[in-house]
C-alpha positions in Angstrom: 0.0 0.0 0.0 2.7 2.5 1.0 4.6 2.1 -2.3 1.5 2.8 -4.2 0.6 5.7 -2.0 4.0 7.3 -2.4 3.8 6.9 -6.2 0.5 8.7 -6.1 2.2 11.5 -4.2 4.9 11.5 -6.9 2.3 12.0 -9.5 1.0 15.0 -7.5 4.4 16.6 -7.5 4.8 16.4 -11.3 2.6 19.4 -11.8 3.1 21.6 -8.8 6.9 21.9 -9.0 8.1 25.4 -10.0 8.3 25.3 -13.8 9.9 27.4 -16.5 8.0 30.6 -17.2 5.3 30.4 -19.8 5.5 32.2 -23.1 4.4 35.8 -23.0 2.2 37.6 -25.6 4.4 38.2 -28.6 2.1 40.7 -30.4 0.1 43.8 -29.3 -3.2 42.0 -29.0 -4.6 42.6 -25.6 -4.9 39.5 -23.5 -8.3 38.4 -22.4 -8.8 39.2 -18.7 -9.0 36.0 -16.6 -10.5 35.9 -13.2 -8.0 35.1 -10.5 -8.4 32.0 -8.4 -7.8 32.4 -4.7 -5.0 30.2 -3.4 -7.4 28.7 -0.9 -9.0 26.9 -3.8 -5.8 25.6 -5.3 -5.5 22.3 -3.4 -9.0 21.1 -4.3 -8.7 22.1 -8.0 -5.2 20.5 -8.3 -6.5 17.3 -6.7 -9.3 17.1 -9.3 -6.9 17.8 -12.1 -4.4 15.1 -11.0 -7.2 12.5 -10.7 -8.4 13.5 -14.2 -4.9 12.9 -15.5 -4.7 9.5 -13.7 -8.0 8.5 -15.3 -6.3 8.9 -18.7 -3.7 6.3 -17.7 -5.6 3.4 -16.1 -9.1 2.0 -15.5 -11.0 3.2 -12.4 -10.6 -0.2 -10.7 -6.9 0.0 -10.9 -6.8 3.5 -9.7 -8.8 2.5 -6.6 -6.4 -0.4 -6.0 -3.3 1.8 -6.6 -4.2 4.6 -4.2 -6.4 2.6 -1.8 -9.7 4.3 -2.4 -12.3 5.0 -5.1 -12.6 8.6 -4.0 -9.5 9.9 -5.8 -10.3 13.6 -5.4 -10.7 13.4 -1.6 -7.6 11.2 -1.2 -5.4 13.4 -3.4 -6.6 16.5 -1.7 -5.3 15.2 1.7 -2.0 14.2 0.1 -1.6 17.7 -1.4 -2.6 19.5 1.7 -0.3 17.6 4.0 2.6 16.8 1.7 3.1 19.9 -0.3 0.6 22.8 0.2 1.6 23.3 3.8 5.2 23.8 2.7 4.3 26.1 -0.2 2.2 28.3 2.1 5.3 28.9 4.2 7.3 29.7 1.0 4.7 32.2 -0.1 4.9 34.0 3.2 8.6 34.4 3.0 8.5 35.3 -0.8 10.5 32.4 -2.1 7.4 31.4 -4.1 4.9 33.7 -5.8 1.3 32.9 -6.9 -0.7 34.3 -9.8 -4.3 33.0 -9.6 -5.2 34.3 -13.1 -2.7 31.7 -14.5 -4.0 28.6 -12.6 -6.6 27.6 -15.2 -4.0 27.0 -17.9 -1.9 25.0 -15.4 -4.8 22.8 -14.5 -5.5 22.1 -18.2 -1.9 21.2 -18.8 -1.9 18.8 -15.9 -5.1 17.1 -17.1 -3.7 16.5 -20.5 0.0 16.0 -19.5 0.2 12.2 -20.0 1.2 9.5 -17.6 5.0 10.0 -17.0 6.1 10.9 -13.5 7.9 14.2 -12.9 6.3 15.7 -16.0 7.3 19.2 -16.8 4.4 21.6 -16.9 5.5 25.1 -18.2 2.1 26.7 -17.7 2.2 25.9 -14.0 5.3 28.0 -13.5 3.3 31.1 -14.5 0.9 30.4 -11.7 3.3 29.2 -9.0 6.8 30.5 -9.5 9.9 29.9 -7.5 12.3 32.8 -7.0 15.5 31.0 -6.0 18.1 30.8 -8.8 20.6 28.0 -9.4 22.9 27.3 -6.4 20.6 29.4 -4.2 19.6 28.1 -0.8 16.3 26.3 -0.6 14.2 24.0 1.6 11.8 22.7 -1.1 11.5 22.2 -4.8 8.8 24.8 -5.2 11.2 27.6 -4.3 13.5 26.9 -7.3 13.2 28.8 -10.6 12.2 26.8 -13.6 12.4 23.0 -13.7 15.0 22.9 -11.0 14.8 20.9 -7.7 16.1 21.5 -4.2 19.0 19.0 -3.7 20.2 18.3 -0.2 23.7 16.8 0.3 24.1 16.5 4.0 22.8 19.4 6.1 20.1 21.8 5.1 19.6 24.2 3.4 19.7 22.5 0.0 20.7 24.1 -3.3 18.5 24.6 -6.4 19.9 22.5 -9.2 18.9 20.8 -12.5 17.2 17.5 -12.2 19.5 14.5 -12.0 20.0 12.4 -15.2 19.5 8.6 -15.5 22.3 6.8 -13.6 22.9 9.7 -11.2 22.6 9.1 -7.4 19.2 10.2 -6.0 17.3 10.1 -2.7 13.7 10.6 -4.0 11.8 10.3 -7.2 11.3 14.1 -7.7 15.0 14.6 -8.1 15.0 12.7 -11.4 14.2 13.9 -14.9 10.8 13.5 -16.4 9.9 9.9 -17.1 12.3 8.5 -14.5 12.1 7.4 -10.8 14.7 6.9 -8.1 15.3 3.1 -8.0 18.1 1.6 -5.9 19.4 5.1 -5.2 19.8 5.9 -8.9 17.6 7.8 -11.4 16.2 5.2 -13.7 13.9 5.5 -16.7 10.7 3.5 -16.5 10.3 0.7 -19.0 8.6 1.5 -22.3 6.1 -0.4 -24.6 7.0 -4.0 -25.2 10.2 -3.8 -23.1 11.1 -6.8 -21.1 10.0 -6.6 -17.4 10.3 -8.7 -14.3 7.8 -9.4 -11.5 8.6 -7.1 -8.7 11.4 -5.4 -10.7 11.7 -2.0 -12.4 8.3 -0.6 -13.3 6.7 -0.2 -16.7 5.9 3.4 -17.6 2.5 4.8 -16.4 -0.3 3.5 -18.6 1.4 0.1 -19.0 1.4 -3.1 -17.1 4.0 -5.9 -17.0 2.3 -9.0 -18.4 3.6 -12.5 -18.4 6.2 -12.1 -15.7 6.5 -14.7 -12.9 9.0 -14.5 -10.1 8.4 -18.1 -8.9 8.8 -19.5 -12.4 11.7 -17.2 -13.3 9.8 -15.8 -16.3 10.0 -12.3 -17.6 7.1 -10.4 -19.2 6.6 -7.4 -21.4 5.2 -3.9 -20.8 1.9 -3.5 -22.6 -0.5 -0.6 -22.9 -3.6 -0.7 -20.8 -5.6 0.3 -23.8 -4.5 -3.0 -25.4 -5.1 -5.1 -22.2 -8.6 -4.1 -20.9 -10.6 -5.1 -23.9 -12.6 -8.3 -23.2 -16.4 -8.0 -22.8 -18.4 -9.5 -20.0 -19.1 -13.2 -20.5 -16.0 -13.7 -22.7 -12.8 -15.6 -21.9 -10.0 -13.5 -20.4 -6.3 -14.1 -19.7 -4.5 -12.8 -16.6 -1.3 -12.9 -18.6 -2.8 -11.2 -21.6 -6.1 -9.5 -22.4 -8.2 -8.6 -19.4 -11.8 -7.4 -19.0 -13.3 -4.0 -20.0 -13.8 -1.6 -17.1 -16.7 -2.8 -14.9 -16.0 -6.5 -15.5 -13.6 -8.8 -13.7 -11.4 -11.6 -14.9 -12.4 -14.4 -12.5 -11.3 -18.1 -12.3 -13.5 -21.1 -11.9 -12.4 -24.7 -11.5 -13.9 -27.8 -13.2 -12.1 -31.1 -12.5 -9.0 -29.1 -11.7 -9.2 -27.2 -15.0 -9.1 -23.5 -14.6 -11.3 -21.2 -16.7 -11.0 -17.4 -16.7 -14.1 -15.4 -17.6 -15.1 -11.8 -17.5 -17.9 -11.5 -14.9 -19.8 -8.7 -13.2 -19.0 -7.3 -9.7 -20.0 -9.5 -6.8 -22.6 -8.1 -4.3 -21.6 -6.9 -0.9 -21.2 -9.9 1.4 -21.8 -12.2 -1.5 -19.8 -15.1 -3.0 -16.7 -14.2 -5.0 -14.0 -15.8 -7.0 -10.3 -15.2 -7.3 -10.3 -12.4 -9.9 -8.2 -9.6 -11.5 -8.9 -7.1 -10.2 -10.7 -8.1 -7.0 -14.4 -8.4 -7.9 -15.8 -7.3 -4.5 -17.2 -3.8 -3.8 -14.6 -1.2 -3.2 -14.7 -1.4 0.6 -14.4 -5.2 0.6 -12.1 -8.0 -0.5 -12.6 -11.7 -1.5 -11.8 -13.4 1.8 -11.0 -17.1 2.3 -9.1 -17.7 -1.0 -6.1 -20.0 -1.1 -5.1 -20.6 -4.7 -2.1 -22.8 -3.6 -4.6 -25.5 -2.5 -7.2 -24.9 -5.1 -9.6 -22.7 -3.1 -10.6 -20.0 -5.5 -14.0 -19.1 -4.1 -14.6 -16.9 -1.1 -16.9 -14.3 0.5 -16.8 -10.5 0.0 -15.8 -9.2 3.5 -15.0 -5.7 4.8 -11.4 -4.6 4.4 -9.7 -4.3 7.8 -9.4 -0.9 9.6 -7.2 0.6 12.3 -5.7 -2.0 14.6 -6.9 -5.0 12.6 -4.6 -7.6 10.9 -4.0 -6.7 7.3 -5.8 -8.6 4.5 -3.7 -10.6 2.0 -1.4 -8.5 -0.1 -1.2 -6.0 2.8 -4.6 -4.6 2.0 -6.5 -2.4 4.4 -9.6 -0.2 4.2 -9.5 3.1 2.3 -7.0 5.6 3.7 -5.4 3.0 5.9 -2.0 1.5 5.5 -0.4 -1.9 6.5 2.5 -1.5 8.9 4.2 -4.8 10.0 1.0 -6.7 9.5 -1.4 -4.3 11.2 -3.7 -1.7 9.5 -3.2 1.9 10.6 -5.3 4.9 9.5 -3.4 7.6 7.6 -2.7 10.7 9.6 -2.6 14.4 8.8 0.3 16.7 9.8 0.7 17.1 13.5 -0.6 13.6 14.5 1.5 10.9 16.0 3.3 8.4 13.8 6.1 5.8 14.0 6.8 5.7 10.2 6.2 7.9 7.2 3.9 5.2 5.9 1.3 6.3 8.4 1.2 9.9 7.2 -0.6 11.5 4.2 2.7 13.4 3.7 4.8 10.2 3.8 7.0 12.0 6.4 7.2 11.2 10.1 9.5 13.7 11.7 12.2 13.1 14.4 9.7 13.7 17.2 7.2 11.2 15.9 4.7 13.6 14.2 3.5 13.7 10.6 5.0 16.7 8.9 5.1 18.3 5.4 7.3 16.4 3.0 9.9 18.9 1.7 13.5 18.5 0.8 14.6 19.7 4.2 11.8 17.9 6.1 13.1 16.8 9.5 
């Protein structure tokens, strides 16, 4: 859950980082006056824009599984408010970031249509939220840096504004890397592209793609395939969990007949009703198919409520919406200022040295 949640936060950062100034008006034509949007509205509008962008990259069932809830807007709003906006508000007060509400609309449009790559560069957003710290200047967070620069910290704070790291360079976090790359094993690494060979549990395929055919137990690699190619099978038709899966709203479920497995696209199971092992899980969003044990041929179970705070985690470390599995126990996600023992418990992904959730900036404690 935490890895998925952090990746979601990484997607958030791709649009709100300080970006290169947008193009000005090259002729004498007066620009149409645009009503300014108050900064208090920014978090909610950005959350909706990021969720719209995410919807272009994967079906709703996968989004829900990826971030842990079907209410993307509400979840992303909390991630933004606790992980980034709190820090930006401090920067606005001290003048290291400026805000122009008349430019936010163009920024939101660019985010919605910006594609699926992480750390995407959005020039229109720099016009709305601009950093004022030049290269090599002192910084505490990426938003303070001019253009597509980030705040790099080597040792003690403050950090220094610098260009994003290239593939192969050492890194501490995803946001330090160039567009399309993430920090993997402490080095910036490009995500795998269409039809590239991938491994189960290895380097990720690019956003909008899934690694199909890989099996760690069998030592078999797979290939990155577009979700538009994968989710195409109609309800009632045969599906393949290593190939073509069901259209949104249907679920690729297995049934056994004399030890022969058949995979078919079926409708969602009712709340508390019978369910089968399926991809994705065929139970309602707040439930999971409990009682499965594919290793001994048990592929039928009952839709049961996902565990909440203090409960044992469900298989695959699953917990209820806005909860996270920590050492086998579900914990609710906490806003800034609440107690924590690990960053996994915080919307910001940062638990400070005194055990409180805090904004996640480059110089976060």
